[in-house]
C-alpha positions as CSV (number, residue, x, y, z in Angstrom):
1,M,0.0,0.0,0.0
2,S,1.3,3.4,-0.9
3,S,2.5,5.5,1.9
4,S,0.4,8.4,0.6
5,L,-2.7,6.5,1.5
6,L,-1.6,5.8,5.0
7,R,-2.3,9.3,6.3
8,I,-3.0,9.6,10.0
9,T,-4.7,12.9,10.9
10,P,-3.0,14.3,14.0
11,I,-5.0,15.9,16.7
12,R,-2.8,19.0,16.6
13,S,-2.5,20.0,13.0
14,Q,-3.0,23.2,11.1
15,P,-5.5,23.8,8.3
16,V,-4.2,22.9,4.8
17,R,-4.3,25.8,2.3
18,V,-5.5,24.5,-1.1
19,A,-6.3,27.8,-2.7
20,P,-6.2,31.6,-1.9
21,G,-8.7,32.0,1.0
22,L,-9.6,28.3,0.9
23,Y,-8.5,25.9,3.6
24,I,-9.3,22.3,4.3
25,C,-9.3,21.5,8.0
26,S,-8.8,17.9,9.1
27,M,-8.2,18.8,12.8
28,R,-10.1,17.6,15.9
29,C,-10.7,19.3,19.2
30,E,-7.7,18.9,21.5
31,L,-10.0,18.2,24.5
32,C,-13.0,16.2,23.2
33,S,-11.7,15.1,19.7
34,K,-14.7,16.5,17.8
35,P,-14.0,17.6,14.2
36,L,-13.4,21.3,13.7
37,N,-14.6,23.6,11.0
38,E,-12.5,25.8,8.9
39,R,-12.6,28.7,11.4
40,Q,-11.5,26.7,14.4
41,T,-7.9,25.8,15.1
42,R,-7.7,24.0,18.5
43,W,-11.0,23.7,20.3
44,C,-14.5,23.1,19.1
45,S,-16.2,25.6,21.5
46,K,-15.5,28.1,24.2
47,R,-16.3,25.6,26.8
48,C,-13.5,23.3,25.6
49,N,-11.2,26.3,25.4
50,Y,-11.8,27.2,29.0
51,R,-11.7,23.6,30.3
52,A,-8.4,23.0,28.4
53,R,-6.8,26.2,29.7
54,W,-7.7,25.3,33.3
55,T,-6.9,21.6,32.9
56,W,-3.5,21.8,31.1
57,R,-2.2,25.2,32.0
58,V,-2.4,25.3,35.7
59,A,0.4,25.1,38.3
60,P,0.3,24.5,42.1
61,F,0.9,27.5,44.3
62,V,1.4,27.4,48.1
63,C,0.4,30.6,49.9
64,P,3.2,31.9,52.2
65,S,0.6,33.4,54.5
66,C,-1.9,30.6,55.2
67,G,-0.1,27.6,53.7
68,V,-3.0,26.6,51.5
69,R,-2.2,24.9,48.2
70,V,-4.2,26.2,45.2
71,L,-4.0,25.9,41.4
72,I,-3.5,29.0,39.4
73,P,-2.8,29.7,35.7
74,A,0.8,28.9,34.9
75,N,1.4,32.2,33.2
76,K,0.5,34.0,36.5
77,L,2.7,31.9,38.8
78,A,5.7,34.3,38.7
79,G,3.7,37.3,39.8
80,R,1.4,35.5,42.3
81,K,2.3,36.2,46.0
82,Y,-0.8,35.1,48.0
83,C,-3.8,32.9,47.5
84,N,-6.4,35.7,47.9
85,R,-6.8,39.3,48.9
86,S,-7.5,38.5,52.5
87,C,-4.1,36.9,52.9
88,A,-2.5,39.8,51.1
89,A,-4.2,42.4,53.3
90,R,-3.4,40.5,56.5
91,T,0.3,40.2,55.6
92,F,0.5,43.8,54.5
93,N,-1.1,45.0,57.7
94,T,1.2,42.9,59.8
95,K,4.3,44.2,58.1
96,F,3.4,47.9,57.4
97,A,0.4,48.9,59.5
98,L,1.1,47.8,63.1
99,G,2.5,49.9,65.8
100,E,5.1,52.5,64.8
101,R,4.7,51.5,61.1
102,N,1.1,52.8,61.0
103,P,0.8,56.3,59.7
104,N,-1.8,57.0,62.5
105,W,0.6,55.9,65.3
106,R,0.7,58.3,68.2
107,G,2.8,56.2,70.6
108,G,1.8,54.1,73.6
109,T,0.5,50.6,74.0
110,A,-2.8,48.9,74.3
111,M,-4.1,49.6,77.8
112,P,-5.2,46.4,79.7
113,Y,-7.4,46.6,82.8
114,G,-4.5,46.2,85.2
115,A,-3.2,43.4,87.3
116,G,-5.8,41.0,88.8
117,W,-8.6,42.1,86.4
118,K,-9.9,38.5,85.9
119,R,-10.2,38.0,89.6
120,I,-12.0,41.4,90.1
121,R,-14.3,40.6,87.2
122,E,-15.4,37.3,88.6
123,H,-15.9,38.9,92.0
124,V,-18.2,41.5,90.5
125,R,-20.2,38.9,88.6
126,A,-20.6,36.8,91.8
127,R,-21.7,39.9,93.7
128,D,-24.3,41.1,91.3
129,R,-25.4,37.7,89.8
130,V,-27.8,39.5,87.4
131,C,-27.8,42.5,85.2
132,S,-27.8,45.7,87.3
133,R,-30.2,47.3,84.8
134,C,-32.7,44.8,83.5
135,G,-32.2,41.8,85.8
136,K,-31.1,39.3,83.1
137,T,-29.3,36.2,84.3
138,P,-26.2,34.8,82.5
139,V,-28.4,32.1,81.0
140,E,-30.8,34.6,79.6
141,N,-27.9,36.7,78.4
142,G,-26.4,33.7,76.5
143,R,-23.0,34.2,78.1
144,A,-21.4,35.6,81.2
145,L,-22.3,39.1,82.3
146,D,-20.1,42.0,81.2
147,V,-18.4,44.1,83.8
148,H,-18.8,47.8,83.2
149,H,-16.6,50.7,84.5
150,L,-18.8,53.6,85.7
151,E,-15.8,55.8,85.1
152,P,-13.8,54.9,82.0
153,F,-10.7,53.0,82.9
154,R,-8.6,54.7,80.2
155,F,-9.1,58.0,82.1
156,S,-9.4,56.9,85.7
157,G,-7.4,53.7,85.9
158,D,-9.5,52.6,88.9
159,N,-10.8,49.1,89.3
160,S,-12.5,49.7,92.6
161,L,-15.5,47.4,93.3
162,D,-17.8,50.3,94.0
163,K,-17.2,51.6,90.5
164,L,-17.9,48.3,88.7
165,I,-21.3,46.9,87.8
166,A,-22.4,43.8,86.0
167,L,-24.5,44.3,82.9
168,C,-25.9,42.1,80.1
169,R,-24.8,42.5,76.6
170,S,-27.5,44.9,75.4
171,C,-27.4,47.1,78.5
172,H,-23.6,47.2,78.3
173,M,-23.8,48.4,74.7
174,R,-26.2,51.2,75.7
175,A,-24.1,52.2,78.7
176,D,-20.7,52.1,77.0
177,D,-21.4,54.3,74.0
178,H,-18.2,56.4,74.1
179,G,-19.6,59.3,76.0
180,R,-22.9,60.1,74.2
181,K,-25.7,61.6,76.2
182,G,-27.6,58.3,76.3
183,S,-25.0,56.7,78.5
184,A,-25.3,59.3,81.3
185,A,-29.1,59.2,81.1
186,F,-29.0,55.4,81.2
187,L,-26.8,55.2,84.2
188,R,-28.7,57.9,86.1
189,E,-31.9,56.0,85.5
190,A,-30.2,52.9,86.9
191,G,-29.4,54.8,90.1
192,Y,-25.7,55.6,89.6
193,R,-24.4,59.1,89.9
194,I,-22.0,60.1,87.1
195,D,-20.1,63.4,87.6
196,V,-18.3,63.5,84.3
197,T,-19.4,61.7,81.2
198,K,-17.1,60.3,78.6
199,R,-18.0,63.0,76.1
200,E,-17.0,65.7,78.6
201,I,-13.7,64.0,79.2
202,R,-13.0,63.7,75.5
203,R,-13.9,67.3,75.0
204,R,-11.6,68.3,77.8
205,V,-8.7,66.3,76.4
206,A,-9.3,67.8,72.9
207,R,-9.4,71.3,74.4
208,E,-6.1,70.8,76.2
209,R,-4.5,69.5,73.0
210,A,-5.7,72.6,71.1
211,E,-4.4,74.9,73.8
212,Q,-1.0,73.1,73.7
213,R,-0.9,73.5,69.9
214,A,-1.7,77.2,70.2
215,R,1.1,77.7,72.7
216,D,3.6,75.9,70.5
217,R,2.6,78.0,67.6
218,R,3.0,81.2,69.5
219,E,6.5,80.1,70.7
220,A,7.4,79.2,67.1
221,R,6.2,82.6,65.9
222,A,8.2,84.4,68.5
223,H,11.3,82.4,67.6
224,A,10.8,83.2,63.9
225,L,10.6,86.9,64.7
226,E,13.9,86.7,66.6
227,L,15.6,85.0,63.7
228,A,14.2,87.5,61.3
229,E,15.8,90.3,63.3
230,L,19.2,88.6,62.7
231,G,18.6,89.0,59.0
232,L,18.1,85.3,58.1
233,S,16.2,84.3,55.0
234,L,12.7,82.8,55.0
235,R,14.0,79.4,54.1
236,R,16.6,79.3,56.9
237,I,14.0,80.5,59.4
238,A,11.5,77.9,58.2
239,R,14.1,75.1,58.6
240,A,15.0,76.3,62.1
241,V,11.4,76.6,63.3
242,G,10.0,73.6,61.5
243,V,7.3,75.2,59.4
244,S,6.9,76.2,55.8
245,H,8.5,79.3,54.5
246,Q,5.1,80.5,53.4
247,T,4.0,80.4,57.0
248,I,7.0,82.4,58.0
249,A,6.2,84.9,55.3
250,N,2.7,85.3,56.7
251,W,4.0,85.8,60.2
252,L,6.6,88.4,59.4
253,P,5.9,92.0,58.3
254,A,5.7,92.5,54.5
255,R,9.2,93.3,53.2
256,Q,10.1,93.4,49.5
257,D,13.9,93.0,50.0
258,R,13.6,89.6,51.8
259,L,14.5,86.8,49.4
260,V,14.1,83.1,49.7
261,S,17.6,81.6,49.4
């Protein structure tokens, strides 16, 4: 038998050009082996295309954050760092957004409730037994009762038993609302006298910070005036005081002969 008659059509073959603009296609789909038409080259449908891409062109990837092994497209393996956005965000926050690395960092540490807080908390729960406001038991609350500071601990630092009460979850959320008027009204209705609310304390701290900033600004302005009397330029005064030279120009009297150098 002639060898020209023993033609085996390969699965991966290209259309044969028999005339300008005319091709004879003897290919079959690389996934399901169905015959292809003259416009198809490798797959018979989009479904086979997608299935083939995800079946043959994937590579295993192990996430360095959570250790999960996933399959991703092989062409994206070099640029892949994490399995999903949650792992990427968690790693980024751990490396660049904790403590001093956070742009909102103002110093200090997380304030605990002091030594022996667990023992004090259990003593208050055993003393009150039920919610001091609505009378719920721990069983009705669905968990152990919360212990609430009548005076915020971050301002007072006091864990005295007479300043602690046991509250259920809902009453604690109403009482500990960061100084809104509802907290003072709620605690007064419960029979507890509150001299200073959290909102008043926060306003007092903000007012003290504003006064300190005003004092620092007055001192900087006085220092800038002293340097200006020595004949220094605006830029050198700004570097010495720590503000912009435009601020220095606004502070000093208008002079046309003063140049920025």
